[in-house]
VEXDO-240504 format. One record per residue (C-alpha): residue in one letter; x, y, z; chain; residue number from 0. Coordinates in nm, 2 decimals, padded with zeros to 4 digits. Layout:
<sites>
SITE  aa      xx      yy      zz  ch    i
SITE   A       X       Y       Z   A  NUM
...
</sites>
This chain:
<sites>
SITE  aa      xx      yy      zz  ch    i
SITE   X   00.63   04.84  -14.69   A    0
SITE   X   00.64   05.03  -14.36   A    1
SITE   X   00.85   05.34  -14.31   A    2
SITE   X   01.09   05.42  -14.05   A    3
SITE   X   01.21   05.77  -13.90   A    4
SITE   X   01.52   05.83  -13.66   A    5
SITE   X   01.78   06.05  -13.64   A    6
SITE   X   02.13   05.92  -13.79   A    7
SITE   X   02.43   06.09  -13.73   A    8
SITE   X   02.21   06.37  -13.60   A    9
SITE   X   02.01   06.41  -13.91   A   10
SITE   X   01.64   06.28  -13.97   A   11
SITE   X   01.60   06.01  -14.21   A   12
SITE   X   01.33   05.78  -14.32   A   13
SITE   X   01.35   05.46  -14.47   A   14
SITE   X   01.11   05.19  -14.64   A   15
SITE   X   01.19   04.86  -14.53   A   16
SITE   X   01.09   04.51  -14.38   A   17
SITE   X   01.01   04.54  -14.00   A   18
SITE   X   01.30   04.29  -13.96   A   19
SITE   X   01.56   04.43  -14.17   A   20
SITE   X   01.86   04.45  -13.99   A   21
SITE   X   01.98   04.81  -13.94   A   22
SITE   X   02.29   04.73  -14.06   A   23
SITE   X   02.15   04.66  -14.44   A   24
SITE   X   01.95   04.97  -14.39   A   25
SITE   X   02.23   05.19  -14.33   A   26
SITE   X   02.47   05.03  -14.58   A   27
SITE   X   02.24   04.94  -14.86   A   28
SITE   X   01.96   05.19  -14.83   A   29
SITE   X   02.17   05.51  -14.65   A   30
SITE   X   02.51   05.45  -14.81   A   31
SITE   X   02.67   05.47  -14.48   A   32
SITE   X   02.98   05.25  -14.48   A   33
SITE   X   03.15   05.27  -14.18   A   34
SITE   X   02.97   05.00  -14.00   A   35
SITE   X   03.11   04.67  -14.15   A   36
SITE   X   02.99   04.35  -14.22   A   37
SITE   X   03.16   04.08  -14.06   A   38
SITE   X   02.96   03.80  -13.92   A   39
SITE   X   02.58   03.91  -13.95   A   40
SITE   X   02.50   03.73  -13.59   A   41
SITE   X   02.66   04.03  -13.35   A   42
SITE   X   03.00   03.84  -13.26   A   43
SITE   X   03.28   04.02  -13.44   A   44
SITE   X   03.09   04.35  -13.39   A   45
SITE   X   03.26   04.52  -13.67   A   46
SITE   X   02.95   04.68  -13.73   A   47
SITE   X   02.94   04.84  -13.39   A   48
SITE   X   02.75   05.17  -13.39   A   49
SITE   X   02.55   05.32  -13.09   A   50
SITE   X   02.14   05.35  -13.03   A   51
SITE   X   02.04   05.64  -12.79   A   52
SITE   X   02.41   05.62  -12.67   A   53
SITE   X   02.45   05.25  -12.60   A   54
SITE   X   02.64   05.02  -12.81   A   55
SITE   X   02.47   04.78  -13.05   A   56
SITE   X   02.54   04.56  -13.33   A   57
SITE   X   02.35   04.64  -13.62   A   58
SITE   X   02.37   04.36  -13.79   A   59
SITE   X   02.11   04.22  -13.52   A   60
SITE   X   01.91   04.49  -13.47   A   61
SITE   X   01.59   04.53  -13.67   A   62
SITE   X   01.52   04.87  -13.84   A   63
SITE   X   01.18   04.85  -13.69   A   64
SITE   X   01.37   04.87  -13.31   A   65
SITE   X   01.49   05.21  -13.42   A   66
SITE   X   01.18   05.41  -13.51   A   67
SITE   X   01.20   05.74  -13.34   A   68
SITE   X   01.51   05.67  -13.18   A   69
SITE   X   01.92   05.79  -13.20   A   70
SITE   X   02.17   05.61  -13.46   A   71
SITE   X   02.51   05.70  -13.46   A   72
SITE   X   02.76   05.54  -13.66   A   73
SITE   X   03.16   05.62  -13.65   A   74
SITE   X   03.06   05.87  -13.95   A   75
SITE   X   02.88   06.06  -13.67   A   76
SITE   X   03.10   06.02  -13.38   A   77
SITE   X   03.33   06.34  -13.44   A   78
SITE   X   03.18   06.71  -13.40   A   79
SITE   X   03.20   06.87  -13.72   A   80
SITE   X   03.60   06.89  -13.77   A   81
SITE   X   03.67   06.83  -13.42   A   82
SITE   X   03.78   06.45  -13.41   A   83
SITE   X   03.59   06.26  -13.10   A   84
SITE   X   03.90   06.18  -12.82   A   85
SITE   X   03.85   05.81  -12.88   A   86
SITE   X   03.91   05.88  -13.27   A   87
SITE   X   04.24   06.12  -13.22   A   88
SITE   X   04.40   05.88  -12.98   A   89
SITE   X   04.34   05.61  -13.26   A   90
SITE   X   04.56   05.83  -13.49   A   91
SITE   X   04.80   05.94  -13.18   A   92
SITE   X   04.86   05.59  -13.12   A   93
SITE   X   04.88   05.44  -13.46   A   94
SITE   X   04.63   05.16  -13.41   A   95
SITE   X   04.51   05.04  -13.74   A   96
SITE   X   04.65   04.83  -13.95   A   97
SITE   X   04.42   04.64  -14.18   A   98
SITE   X   04.16   04.92  -14.05   A   99
SITE   X   03.83   04.71  -14.12   A  100
SITE   X   03.74   04.65  -13.77   A  101
SITE   X   03.87   05.04  -13.66   A  102
SITE   X   03.50   05.20  -13.69   A  103
SITE   X   03.35   04.92  -13.44   A  104
SITE   X   03.62   04.92  -13.22   A  105
SITE   X   03.63   05.29  -13.22   A  106
SITE   X   03.24   05.31  -13.12   A  107
SITE   X   03.30   05.04  -12.86   A  108
SITE   X   03.59   05.23  -12.69   A  109
SITE   X   03.36   05.59  -12.69   A  110
SITE   X   03.03   05.33  -12.53   A  111
SITE   X   03.31   05.22  -12.29   A  112
SITE   X   03.43   05.58  -12.21   A  113
SITE   X   03.08   05.72  -12.19   A  114
SITE   X   02.97   05.45  -11.91   A  115
SITE   X   03.34   05.45  -11.77   A  116
SITE   X   03.56   05.75  -11.76   A  117
SITE   X   03.89   05.60  -11.62   A  118
SITE   X   03.89   05.23  -11.73   A  119
SITE   X   04.11   04.96  -11.60   A  120
SITE   X   04.24   04.70  -11.82   A  121
SITE   X   03.99   04.46  -11.71   A  122
SITE   X   03.71   04.69  -11.84   A  123
SITE   X   03.90   04.76  -12.16   A  124
SITE   X   03.95   04.40  -12.20   A  125
SITE   X   03.56   04.34  -12.18   A  126
SITE   X   03.55   04.48  -12.53   A  127
SITE   X   03.47   04.18  -12.72   A  128
SITE   X   03.55   04.34  -13.06   A  129
SITE   X   03.77   04.10  -13.27   A  130
SITE   X   04.08   04.24  -13.45   A  131
SITE   X   04.24   04.01  -13.65   A  132
SITE   X   04.56   04.17  -13.71   A  133
SITE   X   04.60   04.19  -13.32   A  134
SITE   X   04.64   04.56  -13.25   A  135
SITE   X   04.50   04.50  -12.91   A  136
SITE   X   04.77   04.65  -12.73   A  137
SITE   X   04.76   04.96  -12.93   A  138
SITE   X   04.40   04.97  -12.84   A  139
SITE   X   04.43   04.98  -12.50   A  140
SITE   X   04.68   05.25  -12.49   A  141
SITE   X   04.46   05.43  -12.72   A  142
SITE   X   04.17   05.40  -12.51   A  143
SITE   X   04.38   05.50  -12.20   A  144
SITE   X   04.49   05.81  -12.37   A  145
SITE   X   04.14   05.93  -12.51   A  146
SITE   X   04.02   05.86  -12.13   A  147
SITE   X   04.28   06.11  -11.96   A  148
SITE   X   04.19   06.36  -12.25   A  149
SITE   X   03.84   06.31  -12.16   A  150
</sites>
């Protein structure tokens, strides 16, 4: 079985897996990284949203072979040590989470948005396609705006 090496949340890892194994399964089943959630398995719900070389991805549809030699960041690697990322802090300050299932993916999508657009408009925020079954979209918008102001 082939092996793949990449940086995961700033630390080098090597895994043996089939080339077409979705990164989500590698993260959750082989590396015990449970922040990215399995929702749909086809990249639509975005509960698994993570970053690959700083860009937003859905690991449920990205094969592990595509990650070789690259930088993968999940919610577990977003903070800087004990200092939360501004989006994570804003999520707490705005009491965004209800059930919490989608929140790691929501936070990672928001962080990717703020990396591209430091002062997003409502229309920019509305383009985030992550699904929240609890419907906390107004608090998500509030948290993203708060994080952009701290930015």
